DRENLUMMAR-394056 format. One line per 5 residues: number of its first residue (from 1); their letters; for each residue x, y, z of N, C-alpha, C, O. Coordinates in steps of 0.1 Angstrom, whole numbers, plus 2048, in hexadecimal, padded with zeros to 3 digits. Layout:
N
NUM> A> X/Y/Z/X/Y/Z/X/Y/Z/X/Y/Z ~ ...
//
This chain:
174
1> MFKKL> 622/95F/879/62D/95D/874/632/94F/87C/632/945/876 ~ 635/950/888/63A/945/88F/633/93B/88D/638/930/889 ~ 624/93C/890/61A/930/88D/619/925/882/616/919/882 ~ 61E/931/876/61A/929/866/62B/922/867/62D/919/85F ~ 633/926/86E/644/91F/86E/63D/912/877/63E/906/872
6> RNIFF> 639/913/880/63A/905/889/62B/8FE/882/62A/8F2/885 ~ 623/902/87C/61C/8F7/872/624/8EF/868/623/8E3/867 ~ 62D/8F8/860/635/8F2/856/63E/8E7/861/63E/8DA/860 ~ 642/8EB/866/64B/8DF/86F/643/8D5/872/646/8CA/86E ~ 638/8D9/87A/630/8CA/87D/62A/8C4/86F/627/8B8/86F
11> LILLF> 627/8CC/864/624/8C3/858/62F/8BA/853/62C/8AE/84F ~ 63B/8BF/854/64A/8B7/850/64A/8AA/859/64B/89E/855 ~ 647/8B0/865/64C/8A3/86E/63C/898/86C/63C/88B/86D ~ 632/89D/869/628/892/868/628/88B/85A/625/87F/859 ~ 62C/892/84F/62D/88C/841/63E/881/83F/63F/876/83A
16> FPNFL> 647/887/843/657/881/841/65D/882/853/665/88A/857 ~ 657/876/85A/65D/874/865/66A/86D/868/670/86C/873 ~ 66D/867/85C/67B/864/858/685/870/855/691/86F/857 ~ 681/879/852/688/884/84E/695/888/85A/6A1/887/859 ~ 68C/88B/865/694/88F/872/699/886/878/6A1/88A/881
21> FAEEK> 698/87A/876/69B/870/880/6A4/863/877/6A6/857/87A ~ 6A7/869/86B/6AE/85E/861/6BD/85D/867/6C4/865/86D ~ 6BF/850/866/6CC/849/86C/6D6/846/860/6D1/83F/857 ~ 6E1/84A/85E/6E8/846/855/6F4/83F/859/6FD/845/85F ~ 6F6/830/857/702/829/85C/70A/829/859/70B/823/84E
26> IIFVD> 715/82E/85F/722/830/858/729/82B/864/725/82B/870 ~ 737/825/860/745/81E/863/74E/822/85C/750/826/851 ~ 756/81F/866/766/820/860/773/813/863/774/80C/86D ~ 77A/812/858/781/809/859/78E/809/85A/78E/815/856 ~ 79B/806/85C/7A6/806/85D/7AD/7FE/851/7B2/7F2/853
31> IDFIY> 7AE/805/846/7B2/7FB/83B/7BD/7FA/83D/7BF/7EE/839 ~ 7CA/800/841/7D7/7FC/845/7D8/7F2/84B/7E0/7EA/845 ~ 7D1/7EC/856/7D1/7E6/860/7CA/7D8/859/7CF/7CD/85C ~ 7BE/7DB/84F/7BB/7CD/84A/7C9/7CC/840/7D2/7C3/842 ~ 7CA/7D3/838/7DA/7CF/82D/7E2/7C8/835/7E3/7BC/833
36> TNTIA> 7E7/7CD/83C/7F2/7C6/845/7F0/7BA/84D/7F9/7B2/84E ~ 7E2/7B9/853/7DD/7AD/85E/7D5/7A2/855/7D0/798/85B ~ 7D2/7A3/846/7CB/798/843/7D2/78D/83B/7DA/792/833 ~ 7D1/782/83A/7DA/775/833/7DE/779/824/7E8/774/820 ~ 7D5/781/81B/7D7/787/80F/7E6/791/812/7F2/78F/80E
41> GKKIN> 7E1/79A/818/7E9/7A7/81B/7F9/7A2/822/804/7A8/820 ~ 7F6/798/829/806/796/82F/811/790/825/81D/790/825 ~ 803/789/819/80D/77E/811/80F/78B/806/81B/78A/801 ~ 80B/792/802/80C/79E/7F9/819/7A6/800/824/7A8/7FA ~ 818/7AA/80C/828/7AE/814/830/7A8/815/83B/7AD/815
46> KQIQD> 82F/799/817/83A/78F/816/840/78E/807/84A/787/806 ~ 83B/793/7FC/83B/791/7F0/847/79E/7EE/853/79D/7EA ~ 83F/7AA/7F3/84A/7B4/7EF/855/7B4/7F8/85E/7BA/7F3 ~ 857/7AE/806/861/7AE/80D/86F/7A6/808/87A/7A8/80B ~ 868/79B/7FF/870/791/7FD/877/797/7EC/880/792/7E5
51> KAKNI> 870/7A1/7EA/875/7A8/7DA/87D/7B2/7E0/885/7B7/7D8 ~ 87D/7B8/7EC/886/7C1/7EF/892/7BB/7F6/89E/7BE/7F5 ~ 88E/7B4/7FC/899/7A8/801/8A7/7A4/7F4/8B2/7A9/7F3 ~ 8A2/79B/7ED/8A8/79B/7DF/8AF/7A9/7DB/8BB/7A8/7DA ~ 8AA/7B5/7D9/8B0/7BE/7D8/8B8/7C3/7DE/8C2/7C7/7D8
56> KNDVD> 8B9/7C4/7E8/8C3/7C6/7F2/8CF/7BC/7F1/8DC/7BE/7F2 ~ 8C8/7B2/7EF/8D9/7A5/7F0/8E0/7AB/7E2/8EB/7AF/7E2 ~ 8D8/7A9/7D9/8E1/7AC/7CB/8E7/7B8/7CD/8F2/7B9/7C8 ~ 8E1/7C4/7D4/8E7/7D3/7D2/8F6/7D0/7DE/901/7D7/7DC ~ 8F5/7C5/7E9/8FF/7C6/7F1/909/7C0/7EB/914/7C4/7ED
61> DYNNK> 908/7B4/7E3/910/7AD/7DA/915/7B7/7D4/920/7BB/7D9 ~ 911/7BC/7C9/916/7C2/7C0/91F/7CD/7C7/929/7D0/7C1 ~ 91B/7D5/7D3/921/7DD/7DA/932/7D5/7E1/93C/7DC/7E5 ~ 930/7CB/7E0/93B/7C5/7E8/947/7C2/7DA/952/7C6/7DA ~ 93F/7BB/7D0/948/7BA/7C4/94E/7C6/7BC/959/7C4/7B6
66> IKVER> 948/7D2/7BC/94E/7E1/7BB/956/7E7/7C4/95F/7EF/7C1 ~ 953/7E3/7D2/960/7E6/7DB/96D/7DB/7D8/977/7E0/7DE ~ 96F/7D2/7D4/977/7C9/7D4/97E/7CC/7C6/98A/7CB/7C5 ~ 975/7D1/7BA/980/7D7/7B1/984/7E2/7B1/98D/7E5/7AA ~ 97F/7EA/7B7/980/7F9/7BC/990/7F7/7C3/99B/7FD/7BF
71> EKLIN> 98E/7EE/7CD/99C/7ED/7D5/9A8/7E8/7CD/9B4/7ED/7CD ~ 9A3/7DC/7C4/9AE/7D8/7BD/9B4/7E2/7B1/9C0/7E1/7AC ~ 9A9/7EB/7AE/9B1/7F6/7A2/9B9/802/7AA/9C0/80B/7A6 ~ 9B6/7FF/7B7/9BF/80B/7C0/9C7/808/7C2/9CF/810/7C4 ~ 9CA/7FB/7C4/9D5/7F4/7C7/9E1/7F3/7BB/9ED/7F4/7BD
76> QKNVL> 9DA/7F0/7AF/9E2/7F0/7A5/9E4/800/79E/9E9/801/793 ~ 9E0/80B/7A4/9E3/816/79D/9F4/81A/79B/9FA/820/792 ~ 9F8/815/7A5/A0A/81A/7A1/A0C/80F/798/A18/80F/794 ~ A06/806/793/A0E/7FA/78E/A0B/7FB/77E/A14/7FA/776 ~ 9FD/7FE/77B/9F9/801/770/9FC/80D/76A/9FD/818/770
81> AKEEF> 9FE/80D/75E/9FF/81D/755/9F0/828/756/9E4/826/757 ~ 9F6/830/755/9EE/83C/756/9DD/837/74E/9D2/836/754 ~ 9DF/836/740/9D4/832/736/9CF/825/73A/9C3/822/736 ~ 9D7/81C/742/9CF/80F/745/9C7/812/74E/9BB/80F/74D ~ 9CD/818/75B/9C5/81C/763/9B9/823/760/9AF/81E/764
86> NKISL> 9B9/82E/758/9AF/835/758/9A1/82E/74F/995/831/750 ~ 9A9/824/747/99F/819/73E/997/810/74B/98A/810/74C ~ 99E/80A/753/997/801/75C/98F/809/767/984/804/76B ~ 993/817/76C/989/81D/772/97B/825/767/973/82C/76D ~ 97A/824/75C/974/828/757/969/821/753/95E/826/752
91> ELNNK> 96F/80F/751/965/806/750/95E/801/75D/953/7FC/75D ~ 966/804/766/95C/803/776/956/80D/779/94F/80B/783 ~ 954/81B/773/94D/824/777/943/820/76D/939/823/772 ~ 942/81A/761/937/819/756/92F/80E/75D/923/80F/75D ~ 936/801/763/931/7F5/769/929/7FC/775/91D/7F7/776
96> IKEYN> 92B/807/77E/926/809/78A/91B/811/785/910/810/78B ~ 91C/81C/776/90D/821/771/903/816/76F/8F8/816/774 ~ 909/80B/768/8FD/802/760/8F8/7F9/76B/8ED/7F4/769 ~ 8FE/7F6/779/8F8/7EE/781/8ED/7FB/789/8E1/7F9/788 ~ 8F0/808/78F/8EB/80D/790/8DC/812/789/8D2/817/790
101> NKISI> 8DC/811/77D/8D2/810/774/8CB/803/774/8C1/801/76D ~ 8CE/7FC/77B/8C7/7EC/77A/8C3/7F0/789/8B7/7ED/78C ~ 8C9/7F5/792/8C6/7F5/79F/8B8/7FD/7A1/8AE/7F8/7A7 ~ 8B7/80B/799/8AC/80F/795/8A0/80A/78E/895/80F/790 ~ 8A1/802/788/898/7F8/77E/891/7F0/78D/885/7F3/791
106> MNKEL> 89B/7E7/794/892/7E0/7A0/88C/7E6/7A5/880/7E3/7A7 ~ 893/7F3/7AB/889/7FA/7B6/879/7FF/7AF/86E/800/7B4 ~ 87D/802/7A1/86D/808/79B/864/7F7/799/858/7F6/798 ~ 86A/7EF/799/862/7E2/798/85D/7E0/7A4/850/7E1/7A6 ~ 867/7DD/7B1/85F/7DD/7BD/856/7EA/7C3/84F/7E8/7CD
111> LNLRN> 855/7F7/7BC/84A/7FE/7BD/83E/7FC/7B7/834/7FD/7BD ~ 83F/7F8/7AB/837/7F5/7A2/830/7E7/7AB/824/7E7/7AE ~ 837/7DE/7AE/831/7D1/7B5/82A/7D6/7C3/820/7D0/7C6 ~ 82D/7E1/7CC/829/7E7/7DA/81A/7EB/7D3/80F/7E5/7D5 ~ 81D/7F6/7C8/811/7FC/7C3/805/7F0/7BE/7F9/7F2/7C0
116> KGKIK> 80A/7E5/7B7/802/7DD/7AE/7F9/7D6/7B9/7ED/7D4/7B9 ~ 803/7D0/7C4/7FD/7CC/7D3/7EE/7D1/7DB/7E4/7CB/7E0 ~ 7F4/7E0/7DB/7EC/7E8/7DF/7DF/7EA/7D9/7D6/7E8/7E0 ~ 7DD/7EE/7CF/7D2/7ED/7C6/7CC/7E2/7C1/7C3/7E4/7B9 ~ 7CF/7D7/7C3/7CA/7C9/7BE/7C3/7C5/7CD/7B8/7BF/7CD
121> FSEKL> 7CE/7C9/7DA/7C3/7CA/7E6/7BB/7D2/7E4/7B2/7CA/7E5 ~ 7B6/7DB/7E3/7AF/7E8/7E5/7A1/7E4/7DD/796/7E6/7E2 ~ 7A4/7DD/7D1/79A/7D9/7CA/791/7CC/7CE/786/7CA/7CA ~ 799/7C3/7D7/791/7BA/7DD/78C/7BC/7EB/785/7B5/7F2 ~ 792/7CB/7EF/78F/7CF/7FE/782/7D6/7FE/77A/7D7/807
126> KDILK> 781/7DC/7EE/773/7E3/7EA/767/7DD/7E8/75C/7E0/7EC ~ 76C/7CF/7DF/75E/7C8/7E0/75B/7C3/7ED/74F/7C4/7ED ~ 75F/7BF/7F7/75F/7BD/802/755/7C8/80E/74B/7C6/815 ~ 75C/7D3/80B/754/7DC/80F/747/7DD/80A/73D/7DE/811 ~ 748/7DE/7F9/73A/7DE/7F5/72D/7D4/7FB/721/7D7/7FC
131> QYAEN> 735/7C7/7FE/729/7BF/7FF/722/7C3/80F/716/7C4/814 ~ 731/7C4/815/72A/7C8/827/723/7D1/82C/71C/7D1/837 ~ 726/7DD/81F/71C/7E5/81F/70C/7E7/81F/705/7ED/827 ~ 70A/7DE/811/700/7D5/80D/6F8/7CE/816/6EC/7D1/817 ~ 6FF/7C3/81F/6FA/7BD/828/6F8/7C1/836/6F2/7BA/83E
136> NSVEL> 700/7CD/838/6FA/7D5/846/6F6/7E6/842/6FB/7F1/846 ~ 6EE/7E4/83A/6E8/7F5/838/6F3/7FD/83D/6F3/802/848 ~ 6FF/7FE/834/70A/80A/83A/707/813/830/705/80F/824 ~ 707/81F/833/706/82B/829/715/82E/826/71A/830/81B ~ 71B/82E/831/72A/838/82A/735/831/832/735/832/83E
141> IINKK> 742/82A/82A/74C/826/834/757/82F/833/759/834/828 ~ 75F/833/83F/76A/839/83C/773/835/83E/771/82B/846 ~ 781/837/83C/78F/832/83F/792/83A/84F/78F/845/852 ~ 799/82F/858/798/831/865/7A1/83E/868/79F/847/870 ~ 7AE/83E/85C/7B5/84A/85F/7B2/854/858/7BC/85A/853
146> NILLG> 7A6/858/855/79E/864/852/794/867/85F/78C/870/85D ~ 795/861/86B/78B/866/871/795/86D/87E/7A1/869/880 ~ 790/875/884/794/87A/88F/793/876/89F/79C/877/8A7 ~ 783/870/89F/77C/86C/8A8/76F/865/8A3/768/869/89A ~ 76D/858/8AC/763/853/8A9/762/845/8B4/76B/83F/8BA
151> KNNLD> 753/841/8B6/750/838/8BC/755/82B/8B6/755/828/8AA ~ 759/823/8C1/762/816/8BD/757/80E/8B6/75A/806/8AD ~ 748/80F/8B9/740/808/8B4/73C/807/8A6/735/7FE/8A2 ~ 742/811/89E/741/819/895/74E/80F/888/74D/80D/87C ~ 759/80B/891/767/803/88C/75E/7F6/884/753/7F3/888
156> ATQDI> 764/7F2/87A/75C/7E9/874/76A/7E0/872/769/7D4/872 ~ 775/7E6/871/781/7DF/872/780/7CF/871/780/7C8/867 ~ 781/7CD/87B/782/7BB/881/777/7B3/877/77B/7A9/873 ~ 76C/7B6/874/761/7B0/86B/766/7B0/860/767/7A5/85A ~ 76A/7BB/85B/770/7BD/84B/77B/7B5/84A/77D/7AF/83F
161> LKIFD> 784/7B4/856/793/7A8/852/78D/79E/851/78F/798/846 ~ 784/798/85A/77D/789/85B/77A/787/84D/780/77E/847 ~ 771/78E/846/76B/78A/83B/775/78C/834/775/784/82B ~ 77D/794/832/789/795/827/78E/784/827/78D/77B/81E ~ 796/784/836/79E/776/837/796/769/836/79C/75E/835
166> KNIKE> 788/76A/837/780/75D/830/77E/75D/822/77C/753/81C ~ 77E/76A/81C/779/767/80D/785/766/806/785/75F/7FC ~ 792/76E/809/79F/771/800/7AB/76D/807/7B1/771/811 ~ 7AC/763/7FF/7BA/75D/809/7C6/761/802/7D1/761/808 ~ 7C5/764/7F6/7D4/768/7EE/7D0/774/7E6/7C4/776/7E6
171> IKLK> 7D9/77C/7DE/7D6/785/7D3/7E2/782/7CB/7EC/786/7D0 ~ 7E1/77C/7C0/7EC/77D/7B5/7F0/78A/7B1/7E8/793/7AD ~ 7FD/78B/7B2/804/797/7AB/806/798/79E/803/7A1/797 ~ 80C/78D/79B/816/78B/78E/80C/785/787/80E/781/77C
//
């Protein structure tokens, strides 16, 4: 029995020598690092930060206006008739609700811009990774955040970053 197994094993080695010694080339890439450090990724992040800053400024300006109107209304409370005070207070509350809806819409637009930026960036990165894999006989590319431990020579982040910057300078979001 043992001789049969040994003979089968020997035949496998003889006819399929690459079977036991096959080496799959695997690399990993830090996608978040590439996104934040490429020229195109920085431009996308800048667009998102600018939009977020504009939204914040709009909200701050509106909050200041509402604060002034509220203080004015409170100061006039004793002067105004109860019906008039309630009417102005209701109008102010409606303005606040309306603006809160606008803020919600602006925040959704910001979130959509972020998602659109990441999706377009990922599409471009995927094309570059495919080309890199073909040119370097890579069988598998793994995101670095999913790696617990790996040799540094398997990290191709810097190579991919250089290729990305060389080929893609900007990604249009609009």
